[in-house]
C-alpha positions in Angstrom: -20.5 10.0 -11.4 -19.4 13.5 -10.2 -18.8 16.3 -12.7 -15.1 16.2 -12.0 -14.8 12.5 -12.8 -16.9 13.1 -15.9 -14.7 15.8 -17.1 -11.7 13.6 -16.6 -13.2 10.7 -18.6 -14.0 13.1 -21.4 -10.4 14.1 -21.7 -8.9 10.7 -22.2 -5.3 11.8 -21.6 -6.0 13.9 -18.5 -4.8 11.7 -15.7 -4.6 13.6 -12.5 -3.4 11.2 -9.8 -3.1 13.8 -7.0 -6.8 13.1 -6.0 -8.0 9.5 -6.6 -11.2 9.1 -8.5 -13.2 5.9 -9.3 -12.3 5.5 -13.0 -8.7 6.5 -12.9 -7.2 3.0 -13.4 -10.0 2.0 -15.8 -9.3 5.1 -17.9 -5.6 4.5 -17.9 -6.1 0.8 -18.9 -8.3 1.8 -21.8 -5.8 4.3 -23.2 -2.6 2.3 -22.6 -4.0 -1.2 -23.1 -1.2 -1.9 -25.6 1.3 -2.1 -22.7 1.9 -5.8 -21.8 1.0 -6.5 -18.2 -0.4 -3.1 -17.4 -3.7 -4.5 -16.0 -1.7 -6.8 -13.6 0.4 -3.9 -12.5 -2.6 -1.7 -11.8 -4.4 -4.6 -10.0 -1.3 -5.3 -7.8 -1.2 -1.6 -6.8 -4.9 -1.7 -5.8 -4.4 -5.0 -3.9 -1.4 -3.6 -2.1 -3.6 -0.7 -0.8 -6.3 -3.2 0.3 -3.7 -5.3 2.1 -2.5 -2.2 4.1 -6.1 -1.1 4.9 -7.0 -4.6 6.1 -4.1 -4.7 8.5 -5.1 -1.3 9.9 -8.7 -2.3 10.3 -7.8 -5.6 12.0 -5.6 -3.6 14.4 -8.4 -1.3 15.1 -10.8 -4.2 15.7 -8.5 -5.7 18.3 -8.1 -2.4 20.2 -9.6 -2.4 23.7 -12.1 0.4 23.9 -13.6 2.3 26.8 -16.6 4.5 27.1 -16.1 7.7 25.2 -13.1 6.5 23.2 -12.5 8.2 19.9 -11.3 6.3 16.9 -9.4 8.7 14.7 -6.0 7.1 15.5 -5.4 3.8 13.6 -3.8 1.0 15.6 -1.0 -1.1 14.1 -1.0 -4.8 15.0 2.6 -5.7 14.5 1.8 -9.5 14.7 0.2 -9.2 11.3 1.8 -8.9 7.9 0.9 -9.2 4.3 2.2 -10.0 0.8 0.4 -8.7 -2.3 0.0 -10.2 -5.7 -2.1 -9.2 -8.7 -4.7 -11.7 -7.8 -5.1 -11.0 -4.1 -2.9 -10.9 -1.0 -1.6 -13.2 1.7 -2.3 -12.3 5.4 0.0 -13.7 8.0 -0.5 -13.8 11.7 -3.0 -14.8 14.4 -6.4 -13.8 13.0 -9.9 -15.2 13.2 -11.3 -16.0 9.7 -14.7 -14.4 10.4 -13.0 -11.2 11.7 -10.7 -11.2 8.6 -13.7 -11.4 6.3 -15.3 -8.4 8.0 -12.1 -6.5 8.1 -11.4 -6.9 4.4 -14.8 -5.8 3.3 -14.8 -2.9 5.8 -11.3 -1.9 4.6 -12.5 -1.9 1.0 -15.5 0.2 1.8 -13.6 2.7 3.8 -11.0 3.1 1.0 -13.6 3.6 -1.6 -15.4 6.1 0.6 -12.4 8.4 0.9 -10.2 7.2 3.8 -7.2 7.0 1.5 -4.6 7.2 4.3 -5.5 3.6 5.0 -3.6 2.6 1.8 -0.3 3.6 3.4 1.5 1.6 6.1 4.8 2.4 7.9 5.9 -1.3 7.9 5.5 -1.6 4.1 8.5 -3.0 2.2 8.4 0.1 0.1 9.7 2.2 3.1 12.4 -0.4 3.7 13.5 -0.2 0.1 13.5 3.6 0.1 15.6 3.6 3.3 18.2 1.3 1.8 18.4 3.3 -1.4 18.8 6.5 0.6 21.5 5.0 2.8 23.4 3.7 -0.1 23.1 7.0 -2.0 24.1 9.2 1.0 27.0 6.9 1.9 28.3 7.0 -1.7 28.4 10.8 -1.6 29.5 11.4 2.0 32.2 8.8 1.9 34.0 10.8 -0.7 34.3 13.7 1.7 36.1 11.6 4.4 39.5 9.9 4.4 39.5 6.3 3.3 40.4 4.9 6.7 38.0 2.4 8.3 37.0 4.6 11.3 36.4 7.6 9.0 34.3 5.5 6.6 32.4 4.0 9.5 31.6 7.6 10.7 30.5 8.5 7.2 28.2 5.4 7.2 26.7 6.5 10.5 25.9 9.9 9.1 24.3 8.4 6.0 22.2 6.0 8.1 21.0 8.8 10.3 20.1 11.0 7.4 18.2 8.2 5.6 16.3 7.3 8.8 15.1 10.9 9.1 13.9 11.2 5.4 12.8 7.6 4.6 9.4 7.7 6.4 8.1 10.6 4.4 9.7 9.6 1.2 8.5 6.0 1.7 4.9 7.2 2.1 5.3 9.3 -1.1 6.5 6.2 -2.9 3.6 4.2 -1.6 1.1 6.9 -2.5 2.3 7.5 -6.1 4.0 4.2 -7.1 3.2 1.1 -5.2 -0.5 1.5 -4.1 -3.7 2.8 -5.7 -7.2 3.1 -4.2 -9.0 -0.2 -5.1 -12.0 1.3 -6.9 -11.9 -1.7 -9.3 -11.6 -4.5 -6.8 -14.2 -6.8 -5.3 -13.5 -9.5 -2.7 -13.9 -12.9 -4.4 -12.8 -15.4 -1.7 -10.9 -15.9 1.5 -9.1 -19.2 2.1 -6.5 -20.7 4.4 -3.5 -21.8 2.5 0.3 -21.7 2.4 2.5 -19.4 0.4 5.4 -20.3 -2.0 7.7 -20.7 1.0 5.3 -23.0 2.9 4.2 -20.4 5.4 0.7 -20.7 6.7 -1.5 -17.8 5.7 -4.9 -16.6 4.6 -5.3 -15.7 0.9 -7.8 -13.0 0.1 -8.7 -13.4 -3.6 -10.1 -10.4 -5.5 -11.5 -9.8 -8.9 -11.3 -6.8 -11.3 -14.5 -4.8 -12.0 -14.3 -2.8 -15.3 -16.9 -0.3 -14.2 -16.4 0.5 -10.5 -19.3 1.9 -8.5 -19.1 5.5 -7.7 -19.7 6.4 -4.0 
């Protein structure tokens, strides 16, 4: 364990989430274990990050590559989607099971090794929710400045939509980073199975388990 992580663990209430560290969720769970459902919430956030990273890795694996290609830019495969739970995540879309298994484990390794940007994804539902909230908030404020006629209100809605579209990507990423995802230091892949979700859609389910003492890399 690094000296920084050790110092954090010694001060049990010093939770600095600006820079992820391996025991941050374990420490939080120990101190706030009296909160019902906290472990499930923390686990769902870690699973959500792993879901995003897996989609990124699968997209990168499918990318045609030539001699001398560089790999800094992640490739988004828009045919893939996911849905996270506190026990694992569903992966939708055309994917080979063997490739999926490799991608999940590679994604987990890369996240734990410091590639934290893989935890964020532009097609995440968090971004959509942020965009809708911004649009509603801007429209509620801007509409008061315009006459109540339908054309004027339509114009106000257009301004609100445009403003929300400009701000929502960055704010959505902030919401993902600090609210809806967390680096999966506590997760290990348990199983990968082909199944159907609650709505009968075909998918792979990647089951995970919680490790109380995550390995430090």
